[in-house]
DRENKOL-568507 format. One record per residue (C-alpha): residue in three letters; y, z, x. Coordinates in steps of 0.02 Angstrom, whole numbers, plus 50000, padded with zeros to 5 digits. Each point is the difference from the previous one (the first is absolute). Layout:
! DRENKOL-568507
  aa     y     z     x
 ALA     Y     Z     X
...
This chain:
! DRENKOL-568507
  aa     y     z     x
 MET 54693 40871 48727
 LYS 50142 49878 49972
 VAL 50014 49911 49832
 TYR 50022 49811 50020
 GLU 50091 49882 49883
 ALA 49920 49835 49947
 THR 50105 49899 50124
 HIS 49928 50104 50143
 ILE 49817 49986 49944
 ARG 49874 49866 50048
 ASN 49830 49991 49916
 VAL 49875 49897 50101
 ALA 49813 49970 49978
 LEU 49894 49958 50153
 VAL 49868 49877 49941
 GLY 49877 49883 50083
 HIS 49823 49980 50063
 GLN 49896 50147 50056
 GLY 50026 50034 50186
 SER 50166 49909 50013
 GLY 50086 50163 50051
 LYS 50088 50062 49843
 THR 49957 50183 50027
 MET 50049 49995 50184
 LEU 50163 49912 49954
 ALA 50038 50143 49880
 GLU 49955 50123 50138
 ALA 50116 49910 50123
 MET 50142 50005 49874
 LEU 49982 50188 49980
 TYR 49990 50024 50188
 THR 50151 49890 50036
 ALA 50103 50096 49872
 GLY 49949 50166 50076
 VAL 49904 50059 49846
 ILE 49844 50028 50108
 SER 49999 50043 50184
 ARG 49838 49912 50044
 MET 49915 49840 49939
 GLY 49833 50025 49915
 SER 49861 49870 50005
 ILE 49871 49927 49882
 GLU 49859 50041 50121
 GLU 50048 50185 50009
 GLY 50028 50008 49812
 ASN 50167 50089 50020
 THR 50127 49879 49928
 VAL 50123 50062 49869
 SER 49944 49869 49874
 ASP 49810 50007 50007
 TYR 49970 50184 49968
 HIS 49866 49998 49864
 PRO 49820 50040 50056
 SER 49936 49831 49938
 GLU 50132 49913 50107
 LYS 49960 50100 50156
 GLU 49814 49971 49972
 ARG 50020 49811 49997
 GLY 50152 49977 50112
 MET 50091 49899 49867
 SER 50131 50023 49863
 VAL 49928 50030 49828
 PHE 50153 50067 49908
 THR 50185 49958 50005
 SER 50101 50130 50095
 LEU 50183 50034 49967
 LEU 50107 50036 50154
 HIS 50187 50012 50028
 VAL 50093 49950 50158
 PRO 50181 50054 50028
 TRP 50096 49866 50095
 GLN 50187 49975 50025
 ASP 50047 50111 49853
 HIS 49875 49909 49889
 LYS 49832 50051 49926
 ILE 49861 49871 50017
 ASN 49857 50038 49881
 VAL 49843 49921 50072
 LEU 49843 49966 49895
 ASP 49854 49974 50118
 THR 49867 49907 49900
 PRO 49814 49964 50033
 GLY 49954 49825 50059
 TYR 49819 49994 49938
 PRO 49993 49894 49840
 ASP 49904 50133 49902
 PHE 50156 50111 49997
 VAL 50113 49872 49917
 GLY 50054 50130 49871
 GLU 50089 50097 50137
 VAL 50091 49843 50057
 LEU 50054 49952 49824
 ALA 50070 50175 49968
 ALA 50099 49995 50163
 LEU 50072 49827 49967
 ARG 50051 50056 49826
 VAL 50124 50129 50067
 ALA 50052 49921 50167
 ASP 50151 49889 50026
 LEU 49928 49911 50151
 ALA 49824 49949 50050
 ILE 49971 49997 50188
 TYR 49849 49889 50038
 VAL 49927 50066 50161
 MET 49912 49861 50097
 ASN 49880 50012 50147
 ALA 50072 49888 50139
 VAL 49824 49969 50066
 GLU 49906 49970 49836
 GLY 50132 49899 49906
 VAL 50013 49986 49811
 GLN 49857 50099 49921
 VAL 49934 50017 49824
 GLY 50076 50173 49969
 THR 50172 49927 50033
 GLU 49966 49850 49888
 LEU 49945 50113 49856
 ALA 50148 50118 50023
 TRP 50116 49850 50001
 GLU 49934 49947 49829
 TYR 50032 50175 49932
 GLY 50177 50000 50073
 LEU 50031 49829 49924
 LYS 49957 50066 49827
 GLN 50111 50152 50026
 GLU 50142 49888 50064
 ILE 50032 50124 50139
 PRO 50107 49957 50154
 SER 49888 49977 50151
 MET 49998 49986 50189
 PHE 49871 49980 50139
 VAL 49973 50116 50147
 VAL 49887 49927 50135
 ASN 49911 50143 50088
 HIS 49917 50011 50174
 LEU 50128 49891 50091
 ASP 49953 50093 50161
 ARG 49823 49930 50000
 ALA 49971 49858 50122
 GLU 49895 49904 49874
 SER 50133 50003 49864
 ASP 50063 49829 49944
 PHE 50165 50022 49909
 ARG 50050 49819 49979
 THR 49832 49948 49927
 LEU 50012 50146 49880
 VAL 50176 49950 49945
 ALA 49933 49826 49961
 GLN 49860 50080 49896
 ILE 50124 50110 49908
 LYS 50112 49852 49955
 GLU 49850 49896 49947
 ARG 49926 50137 49891
 PHE 50156 50088 49934
 GLY 50130 49863 49998
 ARG 50157 49942 50088
 GLY 50090 50159 49952
 ALA 49917 50089 50146
 THR 50138 50004 50131
 VAL 49991 50064 50178
 VAL 50116 50145 50046
 GLN 49910 50054 50159
 ILE 49882 49925 50127
 PRO 49904 50081 50143
 ALA 50058 49954 50175
 GLY 49831 49925 50048
 THR 49828 50075 49969
 GLY 49945 50178 50037
 THR 50183 50050 50014
 ARG 50110 50150 49963
 THR 50153 49890 49975
 ILE 50066 49929 49837
 ILE 50128 49861 49975
 ASP 50103 50040 49844
 VAL 50075 49838 49934
 LEU 50101 50085 49863
 HIS 50120 50084 50123
 MET 49945 49896 50150
 LYS 49947 50140 50117
 GLN 49849 50035 50109
 LEU 49920 50170 49968
 THR 49882 50076 50129
 TYR 49907 50160 49960
 PRO 49952 50091 50161
 LYS 49836 50096 49988
 GLY 50032 50172 49926
 SER 50174 49954 49936
 LEU 50046 49985 49816
 THR 50168 49920 50038
 PRO 50002 49821 50063
 GLU 50096 49932 50146
 GLU 50117 49870 49924
 ASN 50039 49848 50107
 GLU 50054 49820 49989
 ILE 49858 49881 49961
 ASP 49902 49941 50151
 PRO 50033 49815 50040
 ALA 49813 49965 49975
 PHE 50019 50041 49815
 ARG 50182 49955 49973
 GLU 49973 49825 49930
 GLU 49863 50053 49879
 ALA 50104 50150 49945
 GLU 50152 49892 49965
 GLU 49894 49878 49898
 LEU 49927 50144 49898
 HIS 50172 50079 49980
 THR 50067 49836 49929
 ALA 49846 49982 49888
 LEU 50026 50178 49935
 ILE 50184 49965 49962
 GLU 49953 49840 49909
 ASP 49863 50088 49901
 ILE 50125 50133 49946
 ALA 50139 49875 49960
 GLU 49884 49886 49901
 ASN 49973 50140 49874
 ASP 50183 50046 49973
 GLU 50136 49875 49953
 GLY 50140 50109 50068
 LEU 49914 50022 50168
 MET 49959 49815 50005
 GLU 50186 49960 49984
 LEU 50040 50126 50139
 TYR 49866 49925 50110
 PHE 50067 49824 49976
 GLU 50176 50063 50033
 LYS 49963 50107 50156
 GLY 49836 49926 50063
 THR 49924 50175 50004
 LEU 49992 50167 49908
 THR 50044 50172 50063
 GLU 49862 50130 50018
 ASP 50069 50095 49850
 GLU 50001 49842 49893
 MET 49823 49965 50054
 ARG 49945 50176 49950
 LYS 50078 49988 49827
 GLY 49931 49825 49971
 LEU 49827 50051 50059
 ARG 49997 50152 49885
 ALA 50049 49895 49849
 ALA 49870 49867 50043
 MET 49865 50134 50021
 ILE 50040 50074 49829
 ARG 49982 49826 49922
 ARG 49837 49973 50100
 GLN 50074 49849 50087
 LEU 49982 50065 50178
 PHE 49867 50108 50083
 PRO 50053 50060 50174
 ILE 49871 50007 50141
 PHE 50007 50145 50124
 VAL 49891 50048 50148
 VAL 49943 50174 50054
 SER 49864 50096 50087
 ALA 49966 50154 49895
 THR 49886 50088 50124
 GLU 50124 49972 50144
 VAL 50151 50036 49889
 ILE 50082 49834 50046
 GLY 50129 49928 49881
 ILE 49990 50145 49878
 SER 50180 50060 50020
 ARG 50064 49823 49971
 LEU 49890 49982 49845
 LEU 50066 50164 49929
 SER 50179 49944 50030
 PHE 49964 49834 49913
 LEU 49932 50094 49849
 VAL 50158 50105 49992
 ASN 50125 49859 50034
 VAL 49920 49851 49911
 ALA 49855 50048 49884
 PRO 50047 50028 49817
 SER 50033 50175 49934
 PRO 49954 50051 49822
 ALA 50183 49971 49956
 ASP 49989 49819 50059
 MET 49848 49960 49895
 PRO 50006 49934 49820
 PRO 49990 50138 49868
 ALA 49824 50054 49953
 LYS 49925 49915 49847
 LEU 49950 50109 49853
 VAL 49857 49973 49877
 ASP 50122 49966 49857
 GLY 50085 49860 50098
 GLY 50147 50105 50057
 THR 50044 50046 50179
 LEU 50036 50159 50096
 ALA 50123 50005 50146
 PRO 49979 50127 50143
 ASP 50154 50100 49950
 PRO 49994 50180 50067
 SER 50108 50058 49855
 GLY 49892 49911 49870
 PRO 49861 50076 49893
 PRO 49860 50073 50110
 VAL 49851 49882 49990
 ALA 49850 50002 50118
 PHE 49838 49901 50010
 ILE 49836 50076 50061
 PHE 49917 49871 50114
 ARG 49854 50103 50065
 THR 49913 50167 49978
 MET 49905 50088 50138
 ALA 49920 50173 50004
 GLU 50025 50100 50158
 GLN 49888 50148 50041
 HIS 50080 50171 49968
 VAL 50153 49917 49923
 GLY 49948 49901 49846
 ASP 50049 49829 49933
 PHE 50143 49914 50089
 SER 50095 49879 49889
 TYR 50087 49867 50104
 PHE 50152 49924 49917
 ARG 50146 49882 50019
 VAL 50167 50051 49924
 TYR 50064 49847 49907
 SER 50157 50080 49928
 GLY 50098 50161 50009
 THR 49963 50152 50108
 LEU 49843 50107 49993
 GLU 50011 50187 50032
 GLN 49874 50142 50003
 GLY 49982 50084 49830
 MET 50059 49847 49904
 ASP 49909 49969 49835
 LEU 49951 49819 49968
 GLU 49898 49915 49865
 ASN 49843 49902 50043
 ALA 50028 49832 49914
 GLN 49813 49969 49980
 THR 49945 50170 49932
 GLY 50160 50067 49922
 THR 49974 50167 50088
 MET 50137 50088 50098
 GLU 49976 50030 50187
 ARG 50098 50122 50108
 LEU 50024 49934 50177
 GLY 49943 50115 50139
 THR 50055 49989 50180
 LEU 50046 49824 50056
 TYR 49932 49943 50167
 ALA 50035 49865 50128
 MET 49828 49959 50070
 ASN 49930 49961 50172
 GLY 49816 49979 49967
 ARG 49933 50172 49958
 GLU 50160 50084 50063
 ARG 50134 50030 49870
 GLU 50182 50050 50011
 ALA 50087 50078 49849
 VAL 50161 49918 49945
 PRO 50126 50066 49872
 ARG 50012 49836 49906
 MET 49959 49815 50010
 VAL 50113 49860 49942
 ALA 49967 49828 49927
 GLY 49906 49888 50121
 ASP 49908 50138 50093
 LEU 49813 50032 50014
 GLY 49925 50173 49998
 ALA 49867 50113 49928
 THR 49982 50156 49895
 VAL 49854 50112 49952
 LYS 49922 50079 49847
 LEU 50060 49884 49863
 ARG 49890 50050 49853
 ASP 49965 49836 49911
 THR 50076 49860 50102
 HIS 49900 49862 50083
 THR 50017 49839 50098
 ASN 50103 49870 49904
 ASN 50094 50130 49897
 THR 50189 49998 49980
 LEU 50100 50163 49999
 ARG 50165 49991 49905
 PRO 50126 50107 49905
 LYS 49935 50055 49830
 GLY 50055 49886 49859
 THR 50025 49847 50111
 SER 49895 49841 49995
 TYR 49985 49956 50185
 VAL 49825 49938 50046
 LEU 49961 49914 50165
 PRO 49859 49872 49998
 PRO 49833 50061 50069
 ILE 49919 49943 50161
 GLU 49868 49871 49954
 PHE 49845 50056 50092
 PRO 49861 49871 50021
 GLU 49842 50000 49898
 PRO 49845 50064 50091
 ARG 49897 49876 50102
 TYR 49852 50109 50047
 ALA 49902 50129 49900
 VAL 49857 50122 50027
 ALA 49911 50126 49890
 VAL 50030 50175 50068
 ARG 49898 50159 49979
 PRO 49998 50169 50087
 LEU 49863 50037 50126
 ARG 49987 50180 49939
 GLU 49954 50044 49822
 GLY 50137 50095 49913
 ASP 50142 49913 50094
 GLU 50040 49880 49858
 ASP 50156 50093 49940
 LYS 50064 50026 50177
 MET 49972 49815 50037
 MET 50095 49945 49845
 GLN 50144 50118 50040
 GLY 50009 49926 50176
 LEU 49991 49821 49938
 HIS 50141 50027 49875
 GLN 50109 50075 50136
 LEU 49967 49850 50114
 VAL 50047 49878 49861
 GLU 50157 50101 49966
 GLU 50050 49975 50182
 ASP 49941 49820 50012
 PRO 50016 49899 49838
 SER 49913 49851 50082
 LEU 49840 50103 49978
 LYS 49921 50007 49827
 ILE 49864 50106 49918
 ILE 49895 49914 49867
 GLN 49885 50112 49897
 ASP 49867 49909 49900
 PRO 49901 50115 49885
 LEU 49884 49858 49948
 LEU 49948 49962 50179
 ARG 50012 50185 50045
 GLN 50097 49969 50159
 ILE 50167 50037 50080
 VAL 50075 49853 50093
 LEU 50132 50013 50135
 ALA 50095 49838 50026
 GLY 50126 49953 50133
 GLN 50058 49864 50118
 GLY 49850 49992 50117
 GLU 49862 50091 50091
 MET 50118 50091 50120
 HIS 50109 50058 49854
 LEU 49851 50084 49916
 GLU 49932 50071 50162
 ILE 50166 50087 50027
 ALA 49985 50071 49824
 ARG 49825 50065 50040
 PHE 50064 50077 50163
 ARG 50140 50089 49906
 LEU 49882 50063 49864
 LYS 49893 50082 50133
 ASN 50137 50068 50113
 ARG 50126 50051 49869
 PHE 49898 50045 49847
 GLY 49835 50047 50081
 VAL 49900 49873 49899
 GLU 49878 49882 50083
 VAL 49964 49844 49898
 GLU 49894 49846 50016
 PHE 50047 49823 49953
 VAL 49874 49890 49909
 LYS 50005 49827 49925
 PRO 50079 50014 49827
 LYS 49898 49951 49848
 VAL 50058 49846 49906
 ALA 50048 50014 49816
 TYR 49877 49870 49934
 ARG 49988 49968 49813
 GLU 49859 49939 49888
 THR 50018 49879 49856
 ILE 49907 49872 49896
 GLN 50008 49811 49995
 THR 49929 49965 49827
 SER 49966 50087 49834
 ALA 49845 50100 49953
 ARG 49934 50106 49857
 THR 49885 50149 49991
 SER 49948 50138 49883
 TYR 49959 50177 50048
 ARG 49929 50141 49895
 HIS 50022 50177 50062
 LYS 49880 50120 49916
 LYS 49966 50176 50056
 GLN 49909 50138 49906
 THR 49995 50174 50078
 GLY 49967 50111 49850
 GLY 50136 50030 49874
 ALA 50141 49872 49996
 GLY 49963 49848 50110
 GLN 50101 49854 50065
 PHE 50002 49826 49927
 ALA 50110 49848 50032
 ASP 49964 49815 49982
 ILE 50125 49875 50070
 SER 50009 49812 50028
 ILE 50136 49933 50115
 HIS 50063 49832 50058
 ILE 50089 49997 50170
 GLU 50098 49860 50081
 PRO 50131 49972 50136
 LEU 50173 50052 49943
 THR 50094 49838 49966
 GLU 50154 49968 49897
 PRO 50017 49956 49860
 PHE 49850 50083 49916
 GLN 49890 49879 49905
 PRO 49867 50099 49905
 PRO 49824 49925 49989
 SER 49965 49919 49833
 ASP 49887 50143 49940
 ILE 50126 50136 50042
 THR 50125 50071 49875
 VAL 50137 50098 50085
 ARG 50042 50164 49911
 GLY 50105 50082 50136
 GLU 50037 49988 50185
 VAL 50078 50100 50142
 THR 50031 49965 50186
 VAL 49975 50143 50123
 GLU 50066 50006 50179
 THR 49885 50090 50122
 ASN 50059 50110 50144
 TRP 49939 49867 50123
 GLY 50109 49866 49922
 ALA 49875 49907 49890
 ARG 50025 49955 49817
 VAL 49866 50019 49866
 HIS 50024 49915 49833
 PHE 49897 50094 49868
 VAL 49967 49907 49837
 ASP 49935 50084 49842
 ALA 49896 49870 49907
 ILE 49892 50120 49898
 VAL 49969 49937 49823
 GLY 49928 50101 49857
 GLY 50030 50171 50078
 VAL 49838 50001 50101
 ILE 50098 50103 50127
 ASP 50141 50117 49949
 MET 50129 49927 50122
 LYS 50135 50123 49949
 ARG 49885 50136 50062
 PHE 49911 49918 50146
 PHE 50113 49862 50069
 GLY 50078 50121 50126
 ALA 49829 50059 50062
 ILE 49942 49819 50021
 GLN 50154 49964 50105
 LYS 49967 50152 50110
 GLY 49820 49946 50029
 VAL 50051 49825 50052
 LEU 50137 50064 50116
 GLU 49876 50120 50081
 ALA 49882 49855 50034
 MET 50143 49896 50069
 GLN 50052 50132 50124
 ASN 49839 49973 50099
 GLY 49947 49820 49972
 PRO 49817 49949 49990
 ILE 50001 49884 50153
 ALA 50055 50115 50141
 GLY 50089 50147 49919
 TYR 50176 49927 50009
 PRO 50121 50008 49852
 VAL 49988 49858 49875
 GLY 50145 49880 49980
 ASP 50075 49926 49841
 VAL 49876 49978 49855
 ARG 49995 49986 49811
 VAL 49876 50107 49902
 ILE 49963 49956 49818
 ILE 49901 50126 49895
 TYR 49925 49894 49863
 HIS 49846 50091 49931
 GLY 49903 50162 50006
 GLY 49941 50148 49900
 MET 50021 50186 49980
 HIS 49910 50152 49928
 PRO 50085 50114 49875
 VAL 49951 50156 50099
 ASP 49955 49952 50179
 SER 50142 49880 50040
 ASN 50142 50078 50099
 GLU 50128 49953 50131
 ALA 49887 50043 50147
 ALA 49863 49885 49933
 PHE 50117 49851 49977
 LYS 50079 50030 50170
 THR 49828 49993 50082
 ALA 49947 49846 49900
 ALA 50160 49907 50043
 ARG 49980 50040 50185
 MET 49822 49937 50008
 ALA 50034 49847 49892
 PHE 50145 49949 50111
 ARG 49894 50014 50158
 GLU 49862 49893 49926
 ALA 50120 49867 49934
 PHE 50094 49998 50166
 LYS 49843 49956 50097
 LYS 49968 49852 49884
 ALA 50177 49928 50014
 GLN 49989 49927 50176
 PRO 50078 50149 50087
 VAL 50096 49972 50161
 LEU 50092 50104 50130
 LEU 50187 49971 50018
 GLU 50088 50032 50165
 PRO 50185 50036 50030
 ILE 50091 49854 50080
 ASP 50157 50031 50103
 GLU 50145 49881 50022
 VAL 50024 49997 50189
 GLU 50142 49937 50110
 VAL 49966 49987 50186
 ILE 50149 49969 50116
 VAL 49954 49938 50174
 PRO 50075 49899 50142
 ASP 49953 49817 49986
 ALA 49883 50006 50151
 PHE 49882 50120 49911
 THR 49993 49914 49830
 GLY 49833 49914 50031
 ASP 49911 50159 50056
 VAL 50068 50098 49853
 MET 49951 49864 49875
 GLY 49824 49997 50073
 ASP 49983 50187 49982
 LEU 50065 49996 49821
 ASN 49868 49871 49955
 THR 49864 50120 50058
 ARG 50074 50127 49878
 ARG 49974 49885 49848
 ALA 50187 49967 49991
 ARG 50073 49861 49893
 ILE 50150 49932 50095
 GLN 50146 49964 49882
 GLY 50121 49925 50125
 ILE 50095 50019 50163
 GLU 50190 50016 50017
 THR 50109 50000 50156
 GLU 50112 50153 50028
 GLY 50099 49976 50159
 VAL 49876 50003 50144
 PHE 49867 50072 49886
 GLN 49876 49927 49876
 LYS 49970 50089 49835
 ILE 49823 49974 49936
 LYS 49973 50040 49815
 ALA 49824 50033 49938
 TYR 49894 50090 49871
 VAL 49876 50115 50087
 PRO 49870 50119 49928
 GLU 50056 50179 50031
 ALA 49828 50042 50072
 GLU 50030 49875 50141
 LEU 50166 50078 50054
 TYR 49934 50163 50073
 ARG 50069 50018 50178
 TYR 50087 49832 49984
 ALA 50161 50069 50075
 THR 49904 50042 50160
 THR 49914 49830 50006
 LEU 50164 49908 49971
 ARG 50084 50096 50139
 SER 49858 49952 50118
 LEU 50003 49816 49949
 THR 50189 49984 50024
 GLN 50032 50112 50151
 GLY 50086 50122 49884
 ARG 50120 49870 49931
 GLY 49928 49975 49826
 ILE 50031 50106 49845
 HIS 49933 49988 49824
 ARG 50041 50062 49826
 ALA 49873 50018 49860
 ARG 50017 50047 49817
 PHE 49877 50001 49856
 SER 50001 49839 49901
 HIS 49852 49992 49880
 TYR 49813 50021 49975
 GLU 49875 49859 50007
 PRO 49809 49980 50003
 MET 49924 50016 50172
 PRO 49875 49878 50073
 ARG 49818 50037 49955
 HIS 49945 50040 50179
 VAL 50144 50123 50022
 GLN 49962 50080 49831
 GLU 49818 50026 50048
 LYS 50054 50090 50158
 VAL 50123 50113 49906
 VAL 49869 50042 49867
 ALA 49872 50042 50134
 GLU 50125 50116 50086
 ALA 50040 50085 49834
 GLU 49815 50027 49962
 ALA 49972 50072 50174
 MET 50146 50121 49973
 GLN 49927 50056 49832
 GLU 49828 50030 50078
 ALA 50078 50098 50142
């Protein structure tokens, strides 16, 4: 296969709402370029992009596919991304390595939430963008209304390059080079004619508007425009490319992917106008430096996704940011410090791969069998300091506890889960030994259902999802004292320990009670994140604290691990040992450990114990029309609203919400907002729960213990 230089490479990501036609657009590109001899279809499950079993099962994209389209001596790398919001990690990875985002719009449905969300991601990445309006051949399509929506939602920079010649048509009016393009059924090449008089006036107005949009963003072109009253097609192309790179203009094109209308013109536009890697600003490095796409520079590549393929192994998908990669080259992994030898390099078309001798700066490709390299890793020459910034994957929004249906499948399940997280970093595994559960967290219900499907079909493990337990804590609200004597005689040496303790909430600074004399103190951090302040206040040597202080601490910590109210770990407390007694023969560490454990439990029950619940800081971003419904739902979840801010056409609601009330919230929010709302949640703090909620949690805990 031919090796392409950066100036002859285009890297484009197809993004947008589910069902807008991204996969069929990719299919039409391949067909138009002669890469495939027949168009596949979503219904038949035979497209080049959607080849994974989970995609065929659901008739939708789940993973980003990398394709390459040769056109006019150029290589167009196409990243076909999923449109369903749960698979945002795939979209973010694609936008990270693309030089152009193509927002595919449904001409019938208009601006949809998937496009709005993808636009926000593109905005953060500062990636050049354009719009492709699909389904122009449908009679019910409404192009002009959609253009108005695009301008309203995405700004004045959206500029029309093409319009359909009416509705339900196979003819396009191209206002960049002022020609009428008709695509006869079955033909990939358009008939090029002068613009029909019925559309001439509108085309001239749009042509003038396009020239003015381009000139407005370039002083040199503005002077030419004032001087000549127009711009040449070549001047328009150069000006449009520069304005796209600066995110000042976003061209609007029209196509029909299924009917292969307008595809050849779109491909030519990508080659002639869209930015190449060489046109883009140098890549930013973690240390603040930059890296230009110089083919003779140091070889540096970034791994943007990892995917296992049956019978092959792990594919590492990469972008070459500098230099030239070749098979057999040894590069250092910047994150692990290990050396990796590159295997065969491939240009990809879905599952099909084509070996290439080398890949130069700006290109996208894949290789297999890297030993210790993962998504977000940088490969570089040994001894250099190049590190590319990682893709920032979103925090999980939905979580379930997961367990195998068959006994003995635990290890196989964990192996499968870790492989899935390796391939999709927007999934997370949370293991909680205290709650004895494994939690799988992701972006939504569909995201986790796909994970379950893959566990069954790829790893042979069937699992069930259950509501995750909440990490409640127990604590006290006041101080209390108790004494406990542990005495046990079993023949021979017995056990004896007498201990008096004072417990109180852990507050700073420590103010000892008037009858307490502090002899020593130590603060211990538990493995569940609580602090225990132990105070030695023994006077007169009634307990040998050098000998037994450690045992007393162990006894208290044992009692704290399963609190007296409902068996949850105890939060921050102070424990003062102020009196007691011992026996010269029968006192030992085991006796004092037992006495301390029992004394703590008794004192705890006297000190107004209370359950604490984890509170999450939540941000909910919704279109203004749904704010009232979302606020009402949050109130039913015991939320404390902290404020509302405006973000463009969205409202951001900030609230504190108990973690227990957020189970399945991502699904509810999607239902309330027609799929247009998203939320983020992160742990904030613990606080006492209302009495009626505590009673319910305690009753559930008691029922679990009895079962």
